[in-house]
C-alpha positions in Angstrom: 20.2 -8.7 -27.5 17.6 -6.5 -29.6 18.6 -8.7 -33.0 17.7 -11.8 -31.4 14.0 -11.2 -32.7 15.4 -11.8 -36.3 17.7 -14.8 -35.1 20.8 -13.3 -36.3 23.6 -11.0 -35.2 24.3 -7.2 -36.7 25.7 -7.2 -39.8 25.2 -10.6 -40.8 23.6 -10.8 -44.4 20.1 -12.5 -44.1 19.5 -15.5 -46.2 18.4 -14.8 -49.8 17.2 -18.0 -51.4 14.0 -16.9 -52.6 13.9 -14.0 -55.4 13.0 -11.3 -52.9 10.6 -8.5 -53.6 11.4 -5.0 -55.2 11.4 -1.8 -53.1 8.4 -0.2 -55.2 6.7 -1.0 -58.7 9.0 -1.3 -61.3 7.0 -0.3 -64.6 6.8 3.2 -65.1 9.6 5.3 -63.3 8.0 8.7 -64.4 5.0 8.1 -62.4 4.7 9.9 -59.3 6.1 9.1 -55.9 5.4 11.9 -53.8 4.3 15.5 -53.8 6.4 17.8 -51.4 5.9 21.9 -50.7 3.1 21.5 -53.8 5.5 20.2 -56.3 5.4 16.5 -58.0 8.4 14.0 -57.1 8.7 11.0 -59.9 9.4 7.6 -58.8 12.8 8.1 -60.8 13.7 11.2 -58.4 12.5 9.0 -55.6 14.8 6.2 -56.5 17.6 8.5 -57.3 17.1 9.9 -53.7 17.3 6.5 -52.1 20.5 5.5 -53.7 22.4 8.7 -53.3 21.2 8.8 -49.4 22.1 5.2 -49.0 25.4 5.8 -49.8 25.9 8.5 -47.2 24.3 6.4 -44.5 26.8 5.3 -41.7 27.8 1.9 -41.0 25.7 1.1 -38.0 22.9 -1.7 -38.1 20.2 0.3 -36.7 18.8 3.6 -37.4 16.1 5.8 -35.7 14.4 7.4 -38.4 12.9 10.8 -37.0 12.1 12.6 -40.2 8.8 14.8 -39.5 8.9 15.2 -43.6 6.9 12.4 -44.8 8.9 12.1 -48.0 12.0 12.1 -46.3 10.8 9.5 -44.0 10.1 7.3 -47.0 13.3 8.1 -48.8 15.1 7.2 -45.4 13.5 3.9 -44.8 14.1 2.9 -48.3 17.5 3.9 -48.0 17.9 1.8 -45.0 16.6 -1.1 -46.6 18.7 -0.8 -49.3 22.0 -0.6 -47.0 20.5 -3.7 -45.0 19.9 -1.5 -41.8 16.9 -2.0 -39.6 14.6 1.0 -38.9 13.7 1.1 -35.2 10.4 3.0 -34.9 9.9 3.9 -31.0 6.5 5.1 -29.9 7.5 8.7 -29.3 10.6 11.0 -30.1 11.0 12.2 -26.4 14.6 12.3 -25.2 14.2 9.8 -22.3 12.8 7.3 -24.9 15.6 7.9 -27.1 18.0 7.7 -24.7 16.7 4.3 -23.4 16.6 2.9 -27.0 20.3 3.7 -27.5 20.9 1.6 -24.3 19.2 -1.3 -25.9 20.9 -0.8 -29.0 24.1 0.7 -28.8 24.9 0.8 -32.4 22.3 2.9 -33.4 22.3 6.6 -34.8 19.3 8.8 -36.0 18.3 10.1 -39.4 16.4 13.7 -38.6 15.3 16.5 -40.7 14.0 19.1 -37.7 15.3 17.8 -34.6 18.4 17.6 -32.5 18.0 14.1 -30.7 20.1 12.7 -28.2 21.9 10.2 -30.3 24.2 10.2 -32.9 22.5 11.9 -35.9 22.8 12.0 -39.7 21.0 15.4 -40.9 18.6 14.8 -43.8 20.7 16.3 -46.8 19.2 19.8 -48.1 19.3 18.2 -51.5 20.2 15.3 -53.2 20.9 16.0 -56.5 18.4 15.5 -59.9 17.3 12.1 -61.4 19.7 9.6 -62.6 19.7 8.6 -66.1 20.4 5.0 -64.9 18.6 3.7 -61.6 17.8 0.5 -60.6 14.7 -0.7 -58.6 16.4 -2.7 -55.7 15.2 -6.2 -55.0 15.3 -7.0 -51.2 15.5 -10.6 -49.7 12.3 -11.8 -48.5 13.6 -12.2 -44.9 15.6 -9.5 -44.6 14.9 -7.7 -41.4 13.4 -4.4 -41.9 11.6 -2.8 -38.9 11.6 -3.2 -35.2 8.0 -1.5 -34.0 7.4 -0.5 -30.2 4.0 -0.7 -29.0 2.5 2.8 -27.5 2.2 1.5 -23.9 -1.6 1.9 -23.8 -2.0 -1.2 -21.8 1.3 -0.9 -20.1 5.1 -1.5 -20.7 5.7 -0.9 -24.5 6.7 -3.9 -26.5 9.2 -4.6 -29.2 7.9 -6.1 -32.5 10.3 -7.2 -35.5 9.1 -7.4 -39.0 10.7 -8.6 -42.1 10.5 -7.3 -45.5 8.4 -10.0 -46.6 5.9 -9.4 -43.8 5.4 -5.9 -44.7 5.1 -6.5 -48.4 2.3 -9.2 -48.2 0.4 -6.9 -45.7 0.6 -4.2 -48.1 -0.3 -6.4 -50.8 -3.1 -8.0 -49.0 -4.7 -4.8 -48.0 -4.2 -3.3 -51.5 -6.2 -6.3 -53.0 -8.9 -5.7 -50.4 -8.8 -1.8 -50.9 -9.0 -2.2 -54.7 -5.8 -0.4 -54.7 -5.7 -1.0 -58.8 -8.4 1.6 -59.2 -6.4 4.4 -57.3 -3.0 4.1 -59.4 -1.7 7.2 -60.0 -3.4 9.1 -57.2 -2.2 10.3 -53.7 -2.5 9.5 -50.0 -2.8 12.1 -47.4 -2.5 10.8 -43.9 -3.0 12.4 -40.8 -1.1 9.8 -38.8 2.5 9.7 -38.2 4.7 7.6 -40.5 6.5 6.5 -37.6 3.5 4.3 -36.2 2.7 1.1 -37.8 -0.6 2.2 -39.1 1.3 5.1 -40.7 3.8 2.9 -41.9 1.5 0.4 -43.4 -1.3 2.5 -44.8 0.6 5.4 -45.9 4.1 4.5 -46.8 3.8 0.6 -47.7 0.4 1.0 -49.5 2.3 3.8 -51.7 5.2 1.9 -52.5 3.4 -1.4 -53.4 0.4 0.4 -55.6 2.0 3.0 -57.4 0.6 6.1 -55.4 2.0 9.5 -54.4 2.8 10.2 -50.9 2.0 13.8 -49.5 5.2 15.1 -47.5 3.0 17.1 -45.4 1.4 15.4 -42.2 -1.6 17.9 -41.4 -3.3 18.1 -38.0 -5.9 20.9 -37.8 -9.1 20.4 -39.9 -8.4 23.5 -42.1 -4.9 22.2 -42.8 -6.3 18.5 -43.5 -8.5 20.4 -45.8 -5.9 22.3 -47.8 -3.6 19.2 -48.1 -6.6 17.3 -49.9 -7.2 20.1 -52.1 -3.6 20.2 -53.2 -3.6 16.2 -53.9 -4.4 14.9 -57.5 -7.3 12.5 -57.4 -7.7 9.7 -56.8 -7.2 10.9 -53.2 -7.2 8.6 -50.2 -7.3 10.1 -46.6 -5.5 7.9 -43.6 -6.9 8.9 -40.4 -8.3 8.3 -37.2 -11.8 8.7 -35.4 -10.3 11.7 -33.6 -9.6 13.6 -37.0 -12.8 12.4 -38.2 -14.9 13.6 -35.5 -12.9 16.9 -35.8 -13.5 17.3 -39.7 -17.4 16.3 -39.7 -17.9 18.8 -36.8 -16.5 21.7 -39.3 -19.5 23.6 -40.4 -18.2 24.5 -44.0 -18.0 21.4 -46.6 -14.8 19.6 -47.0 -13.2 18.6 -50.1 -14.1 15.4 -51.8 -11.9 12.3 -51.5 -12.3 8.7 -52.9 -11.4 6.9 -50.1 -11.3 7.1 -46.2 -9.4 4.8 -44.2 -9.5 4.7 -40.5 -7.8 2.6 -37.5 -6.2 3.0 -34.0 -9.6 3.3 -32.2 -13.0 2.0 -32.8 -15.1 4.1 -34.8 -18.9 4.3 -34.4 -21.5 3.5 -37.6 -22.9 7.0 -36.8 -19.8 8.8 -37.2 -18.7 6.3 -40.1 -22.0 7.5 -41.8 -21.4 11.2 -41.1 -17.9 10.8 -42.7 -18.9 9.3 -46.2 -21.8 12.0 -46.3 -19.0 14.7 -45.5 -16.6 13.8 -48.1 -18.5 11.6 -50.7 -16.5 8.6 -50.2 -16.7 4.9 -48.8 -15.0 4.8 -45.5 -13.2 1.3 -44.5 -12.1 0.7 -41.0 -8.9 -1.2 -40.4 -8.6 -3.5 -37.5 -5.2 -4.5 -36.2 -2.5 -3.8 -33.8 1.3 -3.1 -33.7 1.7 -6.7 -32.8 0.1 -8.6 -35.8 -0.1 -5.8 -38.0 -3.5 -5.0 -40.1 -5.7 -8.1 -39.7 -9.4 -7.5 -41.2 -11.4 -4.6 -42.6 -15.0 -3.3 -42.6 -16.9 -1.0 -44.2 -18.2 0.4 -40.8 -21.2 2.6 -42.0 -22.9 -0.4 -43.7 -21.6 -3.6 -41.6 -20.6 -4.8 -38.3 -18.8 -7.7 -39.3 -14.9 -7.5 -40.0 -13.2 -9.7 -42.8 -9.8 -11.0 -42.4 -7.3 -10.1 -45.1 -6.5 -12.8 -47.4 -3.3 -13.4 -45.7 -4.4 -13.7 -42.4 -6.3 -16.7 -40.4 -7.9 -16.4 -37.0 -7.4 -19.6 -34.6 -8.7 -20.5 -31.0 -6.5 -21.0 -28.4 -8.1 -21.4 -24.9 -10.7 -19.3 -25.5 -8.8 -16.4 -27.0 -8.2 -15.8 -30.9 -4.6 -16.1 -32.3 -4.0 -14.3 -35.6 -1.7 -16.3 -38.0 -0.5 -16.0 -41.5 1.9 -14.6 -44.0 1.2 -11.2 -43.1 1.7 -11.4 -39.7 4.9 -11.4 -38.3 4.5 -14.0 -35.5 1.3 -15.9 -34.3 -0.2 -13.3 -31.9 -2.8 -13.6 -29.0 -5.3 -10.5 -29.6 -6.6 -8.4 -26.7 -10.2 -8.4 -28.0 -12.9 -10.8 -27.3 -14.0 -12.2 -30.7 -17.2 -13.7 -31.8 -16.6 -15.7 -35.0 -19.5 -15.2 -37.4 -18.1 -17.4 -40.5 -14.6 -18.9 -41.8 -12.8 -15.4 -42.0 -15.4 -13.1 -40.8 -16.1 -12.0 -36.7 -17.5 -9.3 -34.6 -16.0 -7.7 -31.8 -17.1 -7.7 -28.4 -14.6 -5.2 -26.7 -11.4 -6.1 -25.0 -11.0 -8.6 -22.1 -9.2 -5.6 -20.3 -12.2 -3.4 -20.8 -14.9 -5.6 -19.2 -16.5 -3.5 -16.3 -18.3 -5.4 -13.5 -20.1 -3.0 -10.8 -22.6 -4.2 -8.4 -23.1 -7.5 -10.6 -23.7 -5.4 -13.7 -21.6 -6.2 -16.7 -20.7 -3.6 -19.5 -17.6 -2.4 -21.4 -15.6 0.6 -21.3 -15.6 1.0 -25.1 -19.7 0.9 -24.9 -19.8 3.4 -22.0 -17.2 5.7 -24.2 -19.6 5.3 -27.2 -22.5 6.5 -25.2 -20.4 9.6 -23.8 -19.3 10.7 -27.1 -22.8 10.3 -28.7 -23.9 13.2 -26.5 -24.3 16.5 -28.4 -21.7 18.9 -27.1 -19.2 16.4 -26.0 -16.1 16.6 -28.2 -14.0 13.9 -26.2 -14.3 11.9 -23.4 -13.2 8.6 -21.6 -14.5 6.2 -18.8 -11.9 5.1 -16.4 -12.2 2.2 -13.7 -9.5 3.1 -10.8 -7.6 -0.3 -9.8 -8.3 -1.3 -6.3 -9.0 -4.3 -4.3 -12.3 -6.5 -4.2 -13.2 -5.3 -0.6 -15.4 -2.2 -1.8 -17.5 -1.2 -4.7 -15.2 0.5 -7.3 -16.9 3.5 -9.0 -16.1 4.4 -12.8 -14.9 7.9 -13.5 -15.1 9.8 -16.6 -13.3 12.8 -18.1 -15.0 14.8 -20.4 -14.2 17.7 -23.1 -17.5 19.6 -23.1 -17.3 23.3 -23.8 -20.2 24.9 -23.3 -21.8 22.2 -20.9 -21.7 21.8 -17.2 -21.0 18.4 -15.6 -24.6 18.2 -14.6 -25.8 18.3 -18.1 -23.6 15.5 -19.3 -24.7 13.3 -16.4 -28.2 13.9 -17.2 -27.8 13.0 -20.9 -26.3 9.8 -19.7 -29.0 8.6 -17.4 -31.0 8.1 -20.5 -28.3 5.9 -22.4 -26.8 3.9 -19.6 -27.7 2.0 -16.2 -27.6 4.0 -13.4 -24.7 1.6 -11.9 -22.3 2.9 -14.7 -23.0 6.6 -13.9 -19.4 8.1 -13.5 -18.7 9.4 -9.9 -17.2 11.7 -10.4 -17.5 13.0 -13.9 -14.6 15.7 -14.3 -14.6 18.2 -17.1 -11.2 18.8 -18.9 -9.7 21.1 -21.3 -8.2 18.0 -23.5 -7.1 14.7 -22.9 -3.6 13.8 -23.2 -4.0 11.8 -26.5 -0.8 10.8 -28.5 0.0 11.2 -32.2 -2.3 8.9 -33.2 -5.2 9.5 -31.0 -4.5 6.9 -28.4 -4.6 7.6 -24.6 -1.6 5.9 -23.2 -2.0 4.2 -19.8 0.3 6.4 -18.0 -1.2 9.5 -19.4 -4.4 8.3 -17.5 -3.1 7.6 -14.6 -1.4 11.0 -14.0 -4.9 12.4 -15.2 -6.2 10.2 -12.3 -3.5 11.2 -9.9 -4.0 15.2 -10.7 -7.7 15.0 -9.9 -7.2 12.5 -7.0 -8.9 9.4 -8.1 -5.8 7.6 -7.4 
């Protein structure tokens, strides 16, 4: 049963032996909680919206929050917590995904503001009313089930990850301490990542709730829209984004508006790109390491350091040659997919994922190294190396898909010859208009396999 991850049946009130954690900061309710359509939203208005929406929610124990407006999502997420409902966050909102979800969670409904999903749906209300004079800040039991996240399926079948309220709060507070969020109080968060993803939930929604920041309701995608959203936000400003967006932003010819902090996650970021981003936005860039399963684990300032440092509430342990993440901010002991070299009690460097190891004719490298070399070629906008599956009866050859308008395949191969061992040159190298990345810039395994089939590599 889906609720078995929490150890209780739907509708049963969770244990509340401790004092719990408030939904958001309690001090000044006139501070900003959000910006929407250019208008500021106070914390008092936010809490009033949460209370009124909570009263309108149906009685089902599970909700899929499909709100595209980030402020609507935040209100819906908080209202569900207030009603002790668990928010399900699938990797995408495709009809087939939602139908499959409903088969696992028959007591589910959707909250939506711009779509008509194949589920029982509550449309987000057009207006919830003015701020209430008397409003409380809900205190939620620490062990209250909060969300079920689903992995993107980058490495195969999506997995279901359940997280309680105390795990989310502990993670947000640990990250806030590391990032010195006290210095950003009263500022705004601009996110280019979906709030339904674990990174967006942790580094936009929860960081704002726990540290007195305002959430920008829009989710800009194109460089010009991102720049406009930054300009519209009050300072201090935090940009929460991905390497794909960073690469597009620094490639723009005109100057970008200044921010005060950049956060990046979901894919490896090169030191070279981090340096360019810091110069472009006149701000430090902090890279976050983690996964949907573990949550955020460690940070580093990529432009200046190769080592990662664990968050205060996270520990890494060794188990059969693999690294295991444990701690208050981790929902359950989690084996990490990456090969980790410990450099100190709470520091480490990454040597690539075990699944990324490449062996060609007795020579070894990793796909992440090859991808880094490919993306470092001038004129290459995007690209990926892939290793077709096969048995050991023949020598497998790497392939590569490359987005490089204005370049021929021969020019890309010539540039690669000066960067990598000839054994790892892709055969074939295929130029494409775009790679089928998802909303956080990842390439799901199914999408890569489909691309390979279309190119007759499989």
